[in-house]
C-alpha positions as CSV (number, residue, x, y, z in Angstrom):
1,M,108.6,10.6,21.4
2,N,108.0,13.6,19.3
3,I,108.7,16.5,21.7
4,E,107.4,19.1,19.2
5,K,104.0,17.4,19.3
6,L,104.1,17.1,23.1
7,L,104.8,20.9,23.1
8,S,101.7,21.5,21.1
9,L,99.6,19.5,23.6
10,L,100.4,21.8,26.6
11,G,97.1,23.0,28.0
12,H,95.1,19.9,26.9
13,T,93.0,18.2,29.5
14,S,92.8,14.5,30.4
15,T,89.8,14.1,28.2
16,S,91.4,15.5,25.0
17,D,91.3,12.8,22.4
18,S,94.4,14.0,20.7
19,F,96.3,14.0,23.9
20,K,95.1,10.6,25.0
21,Y,96.0,9.2,21.5
22,F,99.5,10.7,21.7
23,L,100.1,9.1,25.1
24,L,98.9,5.7,23.9
25,E,101.0,6.0,20.8
26,N,104.0,6.5,23.0
27,G,103.2,3.5,25.3
28,I,101.7,5.5,28.2
29,N,98.3,4.2,29.1
30,K,97.6,6.0,32.4
31,L,96.3,9.5,33.1
32,P,96.5,11.5,36.3
33,K,94.1,10.6,39.1
34,G,93.7,12.2,42.6
35,D,93.4,15.6,44.0
36,F,97.0,16.9,43.6
37,T,99.4,17.8,40.8
38,T,100.4,14.5,39.2
39,R,103.4,13.4,37.2
40,I,103.5,10.8,34.5
41,R,106.9,9.4,33.3
42,T,107.9,7.5,30.2
43,K,109.2,4.0,30.9
44,D,112.8,5.2,30.4
45,K,112.1,8.2,32.8
46,L,113.6,10.6,30.3
47,I,110.4,12.5,29.9
48,S,108.0,13.4,32.7
49,M,104.7,15.3,32.3
50,E,103.1,17.3,35.0
51,F,99.3,17.8,35.3
52,D,97.4,20.3,37.4
53,P,93.8,20.1,38.4
54,T,91.9,22.0,35.7
55,D,90.3,24.5,38.1
56,S,93.8,25.4,39.4
57,Y,95.2,25.6,35.8
58,K,92.4,28.0,34.9
59,E,93.4,30.3,37.8
60,K,97.1,30.3,37.0
61,Y,97.3,30.3,33.2
62,L,96.7,33.0,30.6
63,S,94.9,30.6,28.2
64,Q,92.0,28.3,28.9
65,P,92.6,24.5,28.9
66,I,91.5,22.5,25.9
67,G,88.8,20.1,26.9
68,D,86.9,19.6,30.1
69,G,88.9,16.9,31.9
70,G,89.7,17.1,35.6
71,F,93.5,17.5,35.0
72,T,95.3,19.7,32.5
73,F,98.8,19.0,31.0
74,E,100.8,21.8,32.5
75,S,104.5,21.1,31.8
76,F,107.1,18.5,30.9
77,D,110.7,17.8,31.7
78,I,113.2,16.4,29.3
79,N,116.1,14.7,31.2
80,K,119.7,14.3,30.0
81,G,120.0,11.1,28.0
82,F,117.0,11.9,25.7
83,E,118.4,11.6,22.2
84,E,115.7,12.9,20.0
85,E,115.2,16.5,18.8
86,I,114.5,19.1,21.6
87,P,112.4,22.2,21.0
88,F,114.1,25.5,20.3
89,K,117.2,23.7,19.0
90,L,118.5,23.1,22.5
91,D,121.1,20.4,23.3
92,F,122.2,19.0,26.7
93,A,125.8,19.7,25.9
94,M,125.2,23.5,25.6
95,D,126.7,25.9,28.0
96,K,124.9,29.1,29.2
97,N,126.3,31.3,26.4
98,Q,125.2,28.8,23.7
99,V,121.7,28.6,25.3
100,E,121.4,32.4,25.2
101,E,122.2,32.4,21.5
102,K,119.1,30.2,21.0
103,L,116.7,31.6,23.7
104,G,118.0,35.1,24.5
105,K,119.0,36.3,28.0
106,S,117.6,34.7,31.1
107,V,114.7,36.4,32.8
108,S,115.7,34.9,36.2
109,K,116.1,37.4,39.0
110,N,119.3,35.6,40.3
111,K,121.6,35.2,37.3
112,E,124.1,33.1,39.3
113,D,121.6,30.3,40.1
114,L,122.2,27.1,38.2
115,V,118.4,27.1,37.5
116,Q,117.6,29.7,34.9
117,I,114.3,30.8,33.3
118,Y,113.9,31.9,29.7
119,Q,111.0,33.1,27.7
120,K,110.7,31.8,24.1
121,E,107.6,32.9,22.3
122,T,104.7,32.1,24.7
123,Y,106.7,29.4,26.5
124,I,108.7,29.4,29.6
125,V,111.9,27.2,29.4
126,I,113.5,26.4,32.7
127,L,117.0,25.0,32.5
128,F,118.8,23.1,35.2
129,Y,122.5,23.5,34.4
130,K,125.4,21.4,35.5
131,N,128.0,22.8,37.8
132,K,129.9,25.8,36.3
133,W,127.2,26.1,33.5
134,K,128.8,23.3,31.4
135,G,125.9,21.5,30.0
136,I,122.2,20.9,31.0
137,E,120.7,18.2,33.2
138,T,117.0,18.9,32.7
139,I,114.9,21.1,30.5
140,R,111.4,22.0,31.7
141,I,108.9,23.6,29.3
142,R,105.5,25.1,30.0
143,K,103.2,27.9,28.8
144,M,103.6,31.3,30.3
145,N,101.3,31.9,33.3
146,K,100.0,34.9,35.3
147,F,103.0,34.6,37.7
148,D,105.4,35.0,34.9
149,E,103.6,38.0,33.5
150,N,103.4,39.8,36.9
151,N,106.6,38.8,38.7
152,L,109.0,38.5,35.8
153,S,107.4,41.3,33.8
154,L,106.9,39.2,30.7
155,K,104.3,39.7,28.0
């Protein structure tokens, strides 16, 4: 799965032709249904995509969704074991210092927590570190939202 392409599809709704085509191209033939935030996983469970009802997305995010579908692609997780290229030149074997060379300092309020938040361009990258900061278990990426702008003082 081309994660750079997936990154470019953040903010697309469930009716976006380019998003539907990307999912089908990667063997995913279902879209979110229901009233709550929904996750879709790849067969190997190394990538999971989270969708938010479009009305909720419009309230939370700085940019409008692309398309008019009922759900909007909000974020995705890349889990350890994924072996293709990861955005921002990240790697699961990196420690906190190596990550900060790529992403800059964490914007998290609690710098001791093993879950750290970084801003890279207009994206928020949330890293779930292993014990003692030696490697990464999960990488979550989403666009910056109003919460980030207000509570983390990001622009």
